[in-house]
DSSP file (Angstrom, degrees, kcal/mol; ACC not computed):
  #  RESIDUE AA STRUCTURE BP1 BP2  ACC     N-H-->O    O-->H-N    N-H-->O    O-->H-N    TCO  KAPPA ALPHA  PHI   PSI    X-CA   Y-CA   Z-CA
    1    1 A M    >         0   0    0      0, 0.0     3,-1.6     0, 0.0     2,-0.0   0.000 360.0 360.0 360.0 130.2 -142.0   46.0  113.4
    2    2 A P  T 3   +     0   0    0      0, 0.0     3,-0.1     0, 0.0     0, 0.0  -0.334 360.0  21.3 -61.8 139.5 -141.0   44.7  116.8
    3    3 A G  T 3  S+     0   0    0      1,-0.3     2,-0.2    -2,-0.0     0, 0.0   0.361  91.1 125.3  87.1  -6.2 -143.3   45.6  119.6
    4    4 A T    <   -     0   0    0     -3,-1.6     2,-0.5     1,-0.0    -1,-0.3  -0.595  52.2-138.6 -86.3 151.0 -146.3   46.4  117.4
    5    5 A I        -     0   0    0     -2,-0.2     2,-0.7    -3,-0.1    -1,-0.0  -0.907  15.2-122.6-110.8 134.0 -149.6   44.6  118.1
    6    6 A D        -     0   0    0     -2,-0.5    -2,-0.0     1,-0.2     0, 0.0  -0.656  23.2-164.6 -73.4 115.2 -151.8   43.3  115.3
    7    7 A A        +     0   0    0     -2,-0.7    -1,-0.2     2,-0.1    -2,-0.0   0.501  51.6 111.6 -85.1  -3.9 -155.1   45.1  115.9
    8    8 A R  S    S-     0   0    0      1,-0.1     2,-0.1     2,-0.0    -2,-0.1  -0.485  75.4-113.4 -70.0 137.3 -157.2   42.8  113.8
    9    9 A P        -     0   0    0      0, 0.0    -1,-0.1     0, 0.0     3,-0.1  -0.410  21.6-164.0 -67.8 148.1 -159.6   40.7  115.7
   10   10 A R  S    S+     0   0    0      1,-0.1    41,-2.5    -2,-0.1    42,-0.4   0.580  72.0  40.5-104.5 -16.0 -158.9   37.0  115.7
   11   11 A F  E     -A   50   0A   0     39,-0.3     2,-0.4    40,-0.1    -1,-0.1  -0.909  63.8-156.2-131.1 156.5 -162.4   35.9  117.0
   12   12 A M  E     -A   49   0A   0     37,-2.0    37,-2.8    -2,-0.3     2,-0.1  -0.978  19.3-124.3-129.9 147.6 -166.0   36.9  116.4
   13   13 A K  E  >  -A   48   0A   0     -2,-0.4     4,-2.8    35,-0.2     5,-0.2  -0.404  41.8 -95.6 -79.1 167.9 -169.0   36.5  118.6
   14   14 A V  H  > S+     0   0    0     33,-0.6     4,-2.9     1,-0.2     5,-0.2   0.884 120.5  52.4 -56.6 -46.6 -172.0   34.7  117.1
   15   15 A R  H  > S+     0   0    0      1,-0.2     4,-1.9     2,-0.2    -1,-0.2   0.942 116.0  39.3 -59.1 -49.8 -173.9   37.8  115.9
   16   16 A K  H  > S+     0   0    0      1,-0.2     4,-2.7     2,-0.2    -1,-0.2   0.888 115.5  52.7 -67.2 -39.3 -171.0   39.2  114.0
   17   17 A A  H  X S+     0   0    0     -4,-2.8     4,-2.0     2,-0.2    -2,-0.2   0.896 108.2  50.8 -64.6 -39.8 -169.9   35.8  112.7
   18   18 A A  H  X>S+     0   0    0     -4,-2.9     5,-2.3    -5,-0.2     4,-1.5   0.918 112.2  47.0 -63.5 -43.2 -173.4   35.1  111.4
   19   19 A E  H  <5S+     0   0    0     -4,-1.9    -2,-0.2    -5,-0.2    -1,-0.2   0.919 109.5  54.7 -61.3 -43.5 -173.4   38.4  109.6
   20   20 A Y  H  <5S+     0   0    0     -4,-2.7    -2,-0.2     1,-0.2    -1,-0.2   0.873 115.7  37.7 -57.9 -41.0 -169.9   37.7  108.2
   21   21 A L  H  <5S-     0   0    0     -4,-2.0    -1,-0.2    -5,-0.1    -2,-0.2   0.625 109.7-121.6 -87.1 -14.8 -171.1   34.4  106.7
   22   22 A G  T  <5S+     0   0    0     -4,-1.5     2,-0.3     1,-0.3    -3,-0.2   0.814  73.6 113.1  77.5  30.5 -174.5   35.7  105.7
   23   23 A I  S   <S-     0   0    0     -5,-2.3    -1,-0.3    -6,-0.2    -2,-0.1  -0.788  70.7 -88.9-126.4 171.7 -176.5   33.2  107.7
   24   24 A G     >  -     0   0    0     -2,-0.3     4,-2.2     1,-0.1     5,-0.2  -0.391  31.6-117.6 -79.5 158.3 -178.7   33.4  110.8
   25   25 A R  H  > S+     0   0    0      1,-0.2     4,-2.8     2,-0.2     5,-0.2   0.896 114.6  52.5 -62.1 -41.3 -177.6   33.2  114.3
   26   26 A T  H  > S+     0   0    0      1,-0.2     4,-2.3     2,-0.2    -1,-0.2   0.917 109.1  49.7 -63.1 -42.1 -179.5   30.0  115.0
   27   27 A S  H  > S+     0   0    0      1,-0.2     4,-2.2     2,-0.2    -1,-0.2   0.912 111.7  49.1 -61.3 -41.8 -178.0   28.3  112.0
   28   28 A L  H  X S+     0   0    0     -4,-2.2     4,-2.5     2,-0.2    -2,-0.2   0.916 109.7  50.6 -64.8 -42.8 -174.6   29.3  113.1
   29   29 A K  H  X S+     0   0    0     -4,-2.8     4,-2.4     1,-0.2    -1,-0.2   0.890 109.7  51.5 -62.2 -38.1 -175.2   28.0  116.6
   30   30 A D  H  X S+     0   0    0     -4,-2.3     4,-1.8     2,-0.2    -1,-0.2   0.907 109.7  49.5 -63.4 -41.5 -176.4   24.7  115.1
   31   31 A L  H  <>S+     0   0    0     -4,-2.2     5,-2.6     2,-0.2     4,-0.5   0.890 109.8  51.2 -64.7 -39.3 -173.1   24.6  113.1
   32   32 A I  H ><5S+     0   0    0     -4,-2.5     3,-1.4     1,-0.2     5,-0.2   0.942 110.2  49.0 -61.3 -46.8 -171.1   25.2  116.2
   33   33 A A  H 3<5S+     0   0    0     -4,-2.4    -1,-0.2     1,-0.3    -2,-0.2   0.831 108.7  54.2 -62.1 -32.3 -172.9   22.4  118.0
   34   34 A A  T 3<5S-     0   0    0     -4,-1.8    -1,-0.3    -5,-0.2    -2,-0.2   0.526 119.7-110.4 -80.8  -5.5 -172.3   20.1  115.0
   35   35 A G  T < 5S+     0   0    0     -3,-1.4    -3,-0.2    -4,-0.5    -2,-0.1   0.670  73.4 138.1  88.9  17.2 -168.5   20.8  115.2
   36   36 A A  S   <S+     0   0    0     -5,-2.6    -4,-0.2     1,-0.2    -5,-0.1   0.721  73.9  46.7 -68.3 -20.0 -168.2   22.8  112.0
   37   37 A F    >   -     0   0    0     -6,-0.4     3,-2.1    -5,-0.2    -1,-0.2  -0.796  68.9-176.2-124.5  87.5 -165.9   25.3  113.8
   38   38 A P  T 3  S+     0   0    0      0, 0.0    -1,-0.1     0, 0.0    -2,-0.1   0.745  81.7  53.4 -60.8 -25.3 -163.3   23.3  115.7
   39   39 A G  T 3  S+     0   0    0     11,-0.1     9,-0.1     2,-0.1     2,-0.0   0.445  79.4 123.6 -89.6   1.4 -161.7   26.4  117.3
   40   40 A A    <   -     0   0    0     -3,-2.1     2,-0.3     9,-0.1     9,-0.2  -0.354  39.7-173.2 -65.7 140.3 -164.9   27.8  118.7
   41   41 A S  E     -B   48   0A   0      7,-2.5     7,-3.4    -2,-0.0     2,-0.6  -0.939  22.3-134.9-131.5 153.7 -164.9   28.4  122.4
   42   42 A K  E     -B   47   0A   0     -2,-0.3     2,-0.6     5,-0.2     5,-0.2  -0.953  20.6-176.9-111.4 118.3 -167.5   29.4  124.9
   43   43 A I  E >   -B   46   0A   0      3,-3.1     3,-2.2    -2,-0.6     2,-0.4  -0.949  66.5 -46.2-114.5 110.2 -166.4   32.1  127.3
   44   44 A G  T 3  S-     0   0    0     -2,-0.6    -2,-0.0     1,-0.3     0, 0.0  -0.524 124.7 -23.3  64.2-124.1 -169.1   32.8  129.8
   45   45 A S  T 3  S+     0   0    0     -2,-0.4     2,-0.4    -3,-0.1    -1,-0.3   0.362 122.3  91.1 -98.5   5.2 -172.3   33.1  127.8
   46   46 A H  E <   - B   0  43A   0     -3,-2.2    -3,-3.1   -33,-0.0     2,-0.4  -0.856  63.6-145.4-109.5 133.7 -170.5   34.0  124.5
   47   47 A H  E     - B   0  42A   0     -2,-0.4   -33,-0.6    -5,-0.2     2,-0.5  -0.779  16.1-159.9 -84.8 137.2 -169.3   31.7  121.8
   48   48 A L  E     -AB  13  41A   0     -7,-3.4    -7,-2.5    -2,-0.4   -35,-0.2  -0.987   5.1-166.2-119.5 125.5 -166.1   33.0  120.2
   49   49 A I  E     -A   12   0A   0    -37,-2.8   -37,-2.0    -2,-0.5    -9,-0.1  -0.941  24.1-118.7-115.4 127.0 -165.3   31.6  116.7
   50   50 A P  E >>  -A   11   0A   0      0, 0.0     4,-1.8     0, 0.0     3,-0.7  -0.390  17.5-133.7 -61.5 136.4 -161.9   32.1  115.2
   51   51 A I  H 3> S+     0   0    0    -41,-2.5     4,-2.8     1,-0.3     5,-0.2   0.857 107.1  59.7 -60.2 -34.8 -162.0   34.1  112.0
   52   52 A E  H 3> S+     0   0    0    -42,-0.4     4,-2.2     1,-0.2    -1,-0.3   0.856 103.9  50.9 -64.3 -32.3 -159.8   31.5  110.3
   53   53 A D  H <> S+     0   0    0     -3,-0.7     4,-2.4     2,-0.2    -1,-0.2   0.902 110.4  49.2 -67.1 -41.0 -162.5   28.9  111.0
   54   54 A L  H  X S+     0   0    0     -4,-1.8     4,-2.4     2,-0.2    -2,-0.2   0.928 112.8  46.8 -63.7 -44.9 -165.1   31.1  109.5
   55   55 A D  H  X S+     0   0    0     -4,-2.8     4,-2.6     1,-0.2    -1,-0.2   0.902 111.9  51.0 -64.1 -40.6 -163.0   31.7  106.4
   56   56 A G  H  X S+     0   0    0     -4,-2.2     4,-2.2    -5,-0.2    -1,-0.2   0.900 110.0  49.6 -63.0 -40.7 -162.3   27.9  106.1
   57   57 A Y  H  X S+     0   0    0     -4,-2.4     4,-2.2     2,-0.2    -2,-0.2   0.932 111.8  48.1 -63.3 -45.9 -165.9   27.1  106.4
   58   58 A A  H  X S+     0   0    0     -4,-2.4     4,-2.4     1,-0.2    -2,-0.2   0.904 110.6  52.0 -61.8 -41.4 -166.8   29.6  103.7
   59   59 A D  H  X S+     0   0    0     -4,-2.6     4,-2.5     1,-0.2    -1,-0.2   0.898 109.1  50.0 -61.6 -40.7 -164.0   28.3  101.4
   60   60 A R  H  X S+     0   0    0     -4,-2.2     4,-2.4     2,-0.2    -1,-0.2   0.896 110.4  50.2 -65.3 -39.5 -165.4   24.7  101.8
   61   61 A L  H  X S+     0   0    0     -4,-2.2     4,-2.4     2,-0.2    -2,-0.2   0.920 111.5  48.2 -63.3 -43.4 -168.9   25.9  100.9
   62   62 A I  H  X S+     0   0    0     -4,-2.4     4,-2.4     2,-0.2    -2,-0.2   0.926 112.3  48.6 -63.3 -44.8 -167.6   27.7   97.8
   63   63 A A  H  X S+     0   0    0     -4,-2.5     4,-2.4     1,-0.2    -1,-0.2   0.903 111.9  49.3 -62.8 -41.0 -165.6   24.6   96.8
   64   64 A A  H  X S+     0   0    0     -4,-2.4     4,-2.4     2,-0.2    -1,-0.2   0.895 110.7  50.2 -65.5 -39.6 -168.6   22.3   97.3
   65   65 A A  H  X S+     0   0    0     -4,-2.4     4,-2.5     2,-0.2    -2,-0.2   0.911 111.2  48.7 -65.1 -41.9 -170.8   24.7   95.3
   66   66 A R  H  X S+     0   0    0     -4,-2.4     4,-2.3     2,-0.2    -2,-0.2   0.927 112.1  48.4 -63.2 -44.3 -168.3   24.7   92.4
   67   67 A A  H  X S+     0   0    0     -4,-2.4     4,-2.5     1,-0.2    -2,-0.2   0.897 111.5  50.5 -63.0 -40.2 -168.0   21.0   92.4
   68   68 A N  H  X S+     0   0    0     -4,-2.4     4,-2.5     2,-0.2    -1,-0.2   0.910 109.7  50.0 -64.6 -42.5 -171.8   20.6   92.4
   69   69 A R  H  X S+     0   0    0     -4,-2.5     4,-2.5     2,-0.2    -2,-0.2   0.907 111.4  49.3 -62.0 -40.6 -172.1   23.0   89.5
   70   70 A E  H  X S+     0   0    0     -4,-2.3     4,-2.6     2,-0.2    -2,-0.2   0.921 110.9  48.8 -65.4 -44.0 -169.5   21.0   87.6
   71   71 A R  H  X S+     0   0    0     -4,-2.5     4,-2.5     1,-0.2    -2,-0.2   0.911 112.4  49.5 -61.0 -41.0 -171.2   17.7   88.3
   72   72 A T  H  X S+     0   0    0     -4,-2.5     4,-2.5     2,-0.2    -2,-0.2   0.914 111.0  49.0 -64.6 -42.7 -174.5   19.2   87.1
   73   73 A A  H  X S+     0   0    0     -4,-2.5     4,-2.4     2,-0.2    -2,-0.2   0.917 112.5  47.6 -63.8 -43.1 -173.0   20.6   83.9
   74   74 A V  H  X S+     0   0    0     -4,-2.6     4,-2.4     1,-0.2    -2,-0.2   0.916 112.0  50.5 -63.7 -42.9 -171.4   17.2   83.1
   75   75 A S  H  X S+     0   0    0     -4,-2.5     4,-2.7    -5,-0.2    -2,-0.2   0.908 110.5  48.9 -62.3 -42.6 -174.7   15.4   83.8
   76   76 A R  H  X S+     0   0    0     -4,-2.5     4,-2.7     2,-0.2    -1,-0.2   0.914 111.0  49.6 -64.7 -42.1 -176.6   17.8   81.5
   77   77 A R  H  X S+     0   0    0     -4,-2.4     4,-2.3     2,-0.2    -1,-0.2   0.910 112.3  48.9 -62.3 -40.4 -174.0   17.3   78.7
   78   78 A Y  H  X S+     0   0    0     -4,-2.4     4,-2.2     2,-0.2     5,-0.2   0.930 112.0  48.0 -63.6 -46.3 -174.3   13.6   79.2
   79   79 A E  H  X S+     0   0    0     -4,-2.7     4,-2.5     1,-0.2     5,-0.2   0.908 112.4  49.0 -62.5 -42.1 -178.1   13.7   79.1
   80   80 A R  H  X S+     0   0    0     -4,-2.7     4,-1.9     1,-0.2    -1,-0.2   0.916 111.5  49.7 -63.6 -42.6 -178.2   15.9   76.0
   81   81 A A  H  X S+     0   0    0     -4,-2.3     4,-0.8     1,-0.2    -1,-0.2   0.881 117.3  39.9 -65.1 -37.7 -175.7   13.6   74.2
   82   82 A H  H  X S+     0   0    0     -4,-2.2     4,-1.1     2,-0.2    -1,-0.2   0.778 111.9  54.4 -85.3 -26.3 -177.7   10.5   75.0
   83   83 A S  H  X S+     0   0    0     -4,-2.5     4,-0.9    -5,-0.2    -2,-0.2   0.854 108.4  49.7 -75.5 -32.7 -181.2   11.9   74.5
   84   84 A S  H  < S+     0   0    0     -4,-1.9    -1,-0.2    -5,-0.2    -2,-0.2   0.798 108.0  54.7 -73.1 -27.1 -180.3   13.1   70.9
   85   85 A A  H  < S+     0   0    0     -4,-0.8    -1,-0.2     1,-0.2    -2,-0.2   0.792 105.4  53.6 -72.6 -28.2 -178.9    9.7   70.2
   86   86 A D  H  <        0   0    0     -4,-1.1    -1,-0.2     1,-0.2    -2,-0.2   0.741 360.0 360.0 -76.9 -22.8 -182.3    8.2   71.2
   87   87 A S     <        0   0    0     -4,-0.9    -1,-0.2    -3,-0.1    -2,-0.1   0.488 360.0 360.0 -73.3 360.0 -184.2   10.4   68.8
């Protein structure tokens, strides 16, 4: 509708963002310093992190965990197949 304002927040402060991701504030601040959230800004004494950056980071973690589980499963199947051949 023309003239309506989207009331959803677009940014989170560190405390809320850490809760959102399920990590500690110090860990989040370390990630910000490492560049994990390219849209993060510091306004006064507050870091503001775009919610889309937080969601993207969480999506990358989930994808990495899935890939790691798949590699582990393939490795276990390979080990089982070759260990039974050695017996």
